N, C-alpha and C positions, 0 to 999 in steps of 0.2 A: 256216737258213744264214748270215742276217746277223748273228744273234747269236753264231753260232761265229765268224767272222771276226771280229766286235768283239772279243770275248774274246781272240784272241790278236792283236789290234792294240795293246793293251796293251803301253807301253812296257817294263814288267818281265818280258814274256814275248817279244817280238817281237824286242826288242834281243840277248837271249841267245840264241834261236832263230837268228835269221841269223848271228851270231857262230859258232854252233855248228856251222851247216850249211859256215861257211868253213873252220873250224876241222877237220871232216870231209875237206873235200877238200884242203885242205893233208896231212892225215896219209896220206891215200892216195895224193898225189903223193909223199910221201917213202916209202911202199910201192914205189910205182913206181921210184922213185931207187934204192932197194935192189936192185930186180928187174933194172934196167939195168945197174948195177954188178957183177952176178953175184953178189952176197950174198944168202943165203938170206933171203928176202924175209920169210916167217914166222917168222924163228927171233927169238932173243934181242934182237937188235939193235934190232928192230923197237920193243920198249919204249921206246927213247928217242923216240920220236915224242909221249909224254906231255909232254914240254919245249913240243912248239907248245900243246898244251892249256894249260900253265901261263901260256905268254906270251898267248894269247889271252884267258885268262880275266883276268888282270891289265889287259890293253886295256880290256876291255870294263866291267870293275867300274869303273876310271877314267873310261871314257867316260859311264857310267850316272851315276857320281857328279858330275861335273862338269856335264854336260848336262841330264839329267833330274831329278836331286836339288837342283842349284844348291850344290853344294859339298857335300852331305848324303847321307848314304846310312846306314838302319839295316841292323844286323846281318842280319836276315832277307832283306834284299833282297841282300846279297851271297850268302848261301848258296842263295837261290833262283838267282840269275844263274849261280850255279857249276854248280849241278847240272842245270839247263836246260843249258846249252853243252855241259857234260860228256855228258850222256845223248845230245844231238842229236848230237854229233860223233863218239859210240862207235858208234850207230846207223848213222849213214850210213857211218861208215867200213867197219864190219863188212859192210853189204850189198855195198859198193863192191868191198870184198877178195873176198866171196863171188861176185859176179857174174864177177871177174876170174878167180878159180881154176876158175870152173865152164865160164866160155865163151870167155874168150881163151887161156889158157894152163893147163891141168891138171895140166901136170908141176911147177909151184910146189908143188900139193897133195901130189903123190905126193913130192917130194923132202921136205916137211915131215913125212909119215907115215915114211918112210925114215929121216929124223933123229931123229924121236921113238922108233922102235924101238932105233935104235942108241943113244940117250940111255938108255931102257931096259934094256938088255942092259948097258950099261956099271955101273948102279947094281944089276944084278941080286942079286948076292951080298950087299951090305944089306939090300936088301930082304926077302931071303928069311931073313936073320939075324933082321931085326926083326919082320917082320911073318908070315912063314912063306911057304910054296910058294904056295897058294891065293892070296895078295893079289897075287904077282906074276903069276900065271897070269890073275888078273880085268882089272889092268893090260894085260898084252899083249891079251887078247880086245878091251878096249876101244880100245888106240892101234890094233890092226890093223883093225878094222872103224870107225873114223871117218871121217864122210862131212864134206864140205864146209859142209853147214848148223850144224856145231857152231861155226864161227868167229863168227857173230853173238852167241850167249849169252856165247860166250867173251871177245870184246871188250867186251862190256858189263859183264860181271861184273869182268874186270881194270880196265878204267877207272873204275868205280864204286869199287872197293877202294883205288884208287891216290888218288883225286879226295879222299877224306876229310879229311885232314890239309890238303892243300894249298888247297881251298875253305876250311875256316874259318881258316887263317892269314890267307890274303888278304883275306877278308871283314872280319877283325879289324883288318887293318892299313887298309884302307880306310874302315872304319866311323867315322863322323863325324855325330854328332846334334845336333839345334837344342835347347838346354837353355834357351833363354829363355822358354818358357812355366812353368818353375819361378819366375822372379826376378819377382817383382810389381811 
């Protein structure tokens, strides 16, 4: 057990994990704010919470470079920080939202399913014209039988897909290596 704790106490994992947990809580608070304002909390407006991910990512990479790397950071360190932070935040956000819609207010989930059905019906003609009625019927069956358990993998896959470019760009911007070993 001590070896496992020692493994996660390394700054390259510990710092982005803690930042990821903070990011997950902040994203959940954003979800709660949308809920409190009466905006569909599981709607497209919630995608804007990825801005919280980017702000926390920049802050974490900057902190790591300044305090741990003494002004230096390799690209792979930035990538590791970015993906660990993003994954931890997405998992925590997904679990918190799942628990909220399962135990606190299931009406949020019902509203989300109703909005998904409405959106699917609005695009029915295009889907049927392009892919056929079988595809529409499959999608309709999926939407009507969705359970809140789909939130966790959905959150993780969306945030992972959104993370690729920002993590790479931020890691490249903050990358600074020590090349003094190359100068004899």
